[in-house]
C-alpha atoms as one frame of an Amber mdcrd trajectory, in Angstrom:
protein
 102.644  87.765  96.866  99.588  86.028  98.323  96.585  88.063  99.408  95.197
  87.477 102.879  91.449  87.572 103.550  90.418  87.785 107.208  86.828  86.983
 108.188  85.200  87.704 111.537  81.941  85.765 111.747  80.454  83.826 114.647
  78.252  81.730 112.336  80.433  78.695 111.679  78.320  77.527 108.718  78.764
  80.887 106.987  82.480  80.850 107.769  82.834  77.342 106.333  81.066  78.398
 103.130  83.333  81.447 102.894  86.400  79.254 103.416  85.308  76.861 100.675
  84.734  79.794  98.327  88.254  81.100  99.005  89.669  77.647  98.230  88.119
  77.980  94.759  90.142  81.116  94.087  93.686  81.581  92.986  95.990  79.511
  95.200  97.692  82.751  96.181  94.772  83.816  98.369  95.149  82.879 102.019
  92.300  82.844 104.529  91.995  83.286 108.280  88.825  83.146 110.355  88.036
  84.465 113.810  84.711  84.245 115.625  84.308  87.736 117.076  85.468  91.319
 117.025  87.802  90.889 119.994  89.645  88.108 118.214  90.073  90.141 115.050
  91.635  92.967 117.032  93.915  90.458 118.792  94.839  88.974 115.403  95.774
  92.396 114.039  97.732  93.334 117.140  99.714  90.078 117.154 100.268  89.762
 113.411 104.023  89.737 112.948 104.196  89.156 109.218 101.536  90.088 106.704
  98.489  92.181 107.555  95.222  91.201 105.877  94.554  92.670 102.454  90.811
  92.705 103.175  88.820  92.250 106.374  85.268  90.916 106.188  83.151  91.728
 109.261  79.833  90.172 110.126  77.582  92.802 111.680  75.890  90.687 114.345
  78.537  89.063 116.508  78.571  88.507 120.246  80.886  90.484 122.525  82.048
  93.054 119.970  79.727  93.715 117.023  80.933  94.314 113.507  80.027  97.979
 113.865  82.127  98.347 117.020  85.004  96.460 115.436  84.860  98.583 112.260
  84.995 101.736 114.372  88.012 100.461 116.330  89.860  99.451 113.151  89.211
 102.774 111.409  90.244 104.750 114.515  93.575 102.933 114.791  96.342 104.452
 112.629  98.041 101.071 112.399  95.035  99.353 110.742  92.847 102.074 109.246
  94.338 101.558 105.775  93.040  97.970 105.584  89.857  97.742 103.481  86.907
  96.456 105.523  83.815  94.948 103.955  80.751  94.487 106.108  79.476  90.943
 105.477  75.910  90.371 106.604  72.586  88.703 105.956  71.096  92.205 106.135
  70.788  94.104 102.922  69.097  97.178 104.339  69.984 100.564 102.941  70.346
 101.885 106.509  73.074  99.304 107.230  74.839 100.171 103.974  74.728 103.889
 104.795  76.034 103.226 108.297  78.881 101.091 106.916  79.900 103.834 104.505
  79.689 106.495 107.225  81.918 104.428 109.558  84.570 103.985 106.855  83.882
 100.545 105.378  85.139  99.958 101.842  82.016  98.032 100.966  79.012  96.045
 102.015  78.375  92.474 100.947  75.058  90.804 101.644  75.829  87.133 102.256
  74.922  85.426  98.980  72.754  82.330  99.145  74.436  80.981  96.024  77.952
  79.550  96.363  78.978  80.472  92.804  77.997  84.087  93.416  80.204  84.222
  96.507  83.146  82.706  94.591  82.651  85.223  91.778  82.607  88.201  94.173
  85.663  86.988  96.101  87.507  86.348  92.837  86.941  89.981  91.840  88.173
  91.167  95.224  91.275  88.987  94.966  92.341  90.678  91.739  91.572  94.371
  92.291  93.987  96.958  93.587  91.394  99.196  95.240  88.557  97.527  97.113
  85.076  98.933  96.638  82.032  96.728  96.859  78.946  98.850  97.342  76.853
  97.178  94.684  76.429  93.729  96.298
């Protein structure tokens, strides 16, 4: 069965790079992109078929930040089981600690190298339990 990666990121260049990286993975990985936290919550609420296997949340989004969205996902019994990885240009230890405290499964600093991103996503596409604190 295909895995579904869902990205919430208002930076369209970063989202395009992420999409291209996913296309370099196993053809059984599907990808959806939304531009803010409100849209990710709408996506989850209206998803009739398959829920995402992993949600990637940019921290700094307009309207609803990644932090707010993470909190809403983890406080909702229907979605709290979905692994969430905070996906940000920030690599600060404070942000990583906050992500862990709020229930994120990992923290991924946006790689500047395309091959690195493909490699990380490939690992995530093949694991059973998502944990990504080292990137």
